[in-house]
N, C-alpha and C positions, 0 to 999 in steps of 0.2 A: 130782061128779068127773067127767065124760065117759069112755069107756074109750079108749085110747089106740090111736091107727088107725097100721096097718104096709099102706101103700101096695105094698110087694111080695108081700105076700100076700091082699091087698084086689079088686087090679087086677090082670085077667085079661094086660092087655100084659107084664107084673112076669115070668111064665109063658112058661117054655124049657124043651126037653126034647134033650140031645144026642141027637148022630147023627139027627135027626128037625127039617125045615124044615119050617115049618103058613103058613099065610095066618090071621091077626088081622083084628081092624077095630079101629086105637088111639082111643078118643076125643080130641078137644080136649083138652089140657095148658096148662099154667100151668109157668113155670118162670123160674128165678132165670138169667141167661146173663150168657157176654162171650167174644169171640170173640180169637183169634190166628195162629200161620203158624208154620209151623217143626216140627222135628224135637222131639214132647214129653219125650224125655230130655236134651237139651240148652237147650232154649227157658227164657229167665229169663224171658220172659212164663208161659209156662205153670206153671211155680211159682208166681208172683207172682196168676196168676188162682186159683189151688186157693186161696191164702193170703188172697183176696178172697171168696172161695164158702163157705168153711167157719164161717168164724163169724159172717156174716148167716144162715145155714141155720140155724145152733143160735138163733145172736137173735130169727129172726122164730118159732120153734120156743117157745119159749119165752113170748116174748109173744104167741101164740096159747091159750098153756095159761093163763097167767094175769090175761088182758082178753076173753078170745073162753068159757072152759073148754073148749076145745078140743084135745086133745094130739094127739100123732103120732110117728113115729117119722122123723126126717129118712131121705128116700129117698137110694138111693145117686146117686152120681159119674154122669153120662152126659155123651155127647160127641158131636157131630155133626162127619165128616171127608169132605173134597173134596179135588180138585188137579184141575187143566186137563189132565190126562189120568190115568183111574181106573187103570191098569196101575201107577200109582204104589201101588197097595194090595196088587193080586193077586199085580204080578210081581217090577217092581224095586225093591217096598217104601222109595220116594227118600220118609228122610223128612223132607228140608228143601225137597222139595217139597209139604209137608200144608197145607191149611188147617183150621181146627180153631174151632167151638164149645164149649165144657164147657157144662154144665145138672146144676142139684139140682133135682127140681122143687116146687114148692107146692101149698098145698091151693089149687081157687078161691076158697072163706073170706080168703084172703088178698089186699087187696083195694093200690090202688098206695100212698094214705096209709101204709099199715102199710110197706109194702115200702121209702121214705125215710125212715119213722120210724126202721125198723129201720139203714139206712142211715148215718143219724146217730147213733146211740150205737156203733156201731162206731169210726166216725170220730172218735169222741171222745177216742178210748182211745189212748194213749202207746204202744200198737205199733199205729199205725192201717197198712191192708194199703198196698199203693202203687196197687192199678190197684182200689181200692173202687168208686171212682166210672163206671169202666168196664162194672159188674153191673148188668144191665137187667131190669127184668121185661116180660116177652116170654111172646104165647102161640103154639104151634105146631099144627099143622093136619098131620098125617098121612096118617087114616083105613087103606087097606089095605095091608098091611104081610107081608112077609116072614119072619119070624125062629128065630132057632137059638139054641142053647145050645153055648157052646166054652168046652171046659174046658181048658187048659194056655196059654206062658204067650202075648204075645198077636202077636210072629212068626211066632208056625204056624194066623193066622187066613190067608195069601191063600190054602190050598187051598180049605177052606170059601165064600170067597166064591166062588173059582173055580168052585167046582160049582150055586151059589147062584144068578151070576147068569148063565153060559153056559149051562148044565143046567135046572135047578129051574124059574128064574123063565119064562122062555120054552115049556119044557112045559108048562106051565100057561095058556099063553092070555095069558102077561102081561108088562111092560116095566118097566123099571127107571122112577120119577118121583120123582126127592127126593134126600135126603143120605142116606149110612149113616150109620147110628147105632150106637151103642158103648152099652149102661150096664153100667156094672160095680159084679154083686154084691158082688165080694172088694177087700179092702185089698193092694196088692200089696206093702207095708211089713211087714205081718202073716202073708201067705198066701204059700206057695212057688208059684216063677213055673207049676209041674207041674198047680197045684190054683189055677190063678186061675180064674172062672168070671166070664163074659163074654156078655152075649146082644147078637148080630148081630141088628140089622134093615134090611131094607133099604123103603121104601114105592116102588109097582107102583099100574099102572095096566094094563088090559083092554090088550091088542093092538092096534092099529087093521085093522080088518078091509081084508083084500083088494079093490084098486078093480074 
């Protein structure tokens, strides 16, 4: 039996410190992903997305362990978030304007055929998730990113994002290039809001040189 891999410990892109911004290079990653829109606190689609992602994630984990002898800890939930006006995140927090993609990383050795087999297995159960077939296997390339660790309620992220976007990133000769990314290291069902740990990530590129 091979050792169980915990990607939160094995990969630098799952490491961040509170109160510190850092610039990292994120490797290409593979995810199970599902798209949606609206306030995550009230959206039925958001709940249904979680109900589809987690059974698939654990089915793939056990398939990998039993058929490939490669075991791993299911990685944390992640989310890409955007809006027509990104001030909806940093100022107004108008969640009705939010678009999102919920994701769980899967190891590179999980191929499309195995993923489709997991979908079929989950779909054969009486408790078949409503949005099961909306989950897709996708690659994500982010490259250079700025990230930090936020500890506390999700709605307290705005001030940190403001400093990241409008101070740290431009002060380091960078500009935003990609979608706001969050990695949820805590389970909000089990952890008090003031103890929630969330990695906040923003892909960036070098600022264009003046003409």
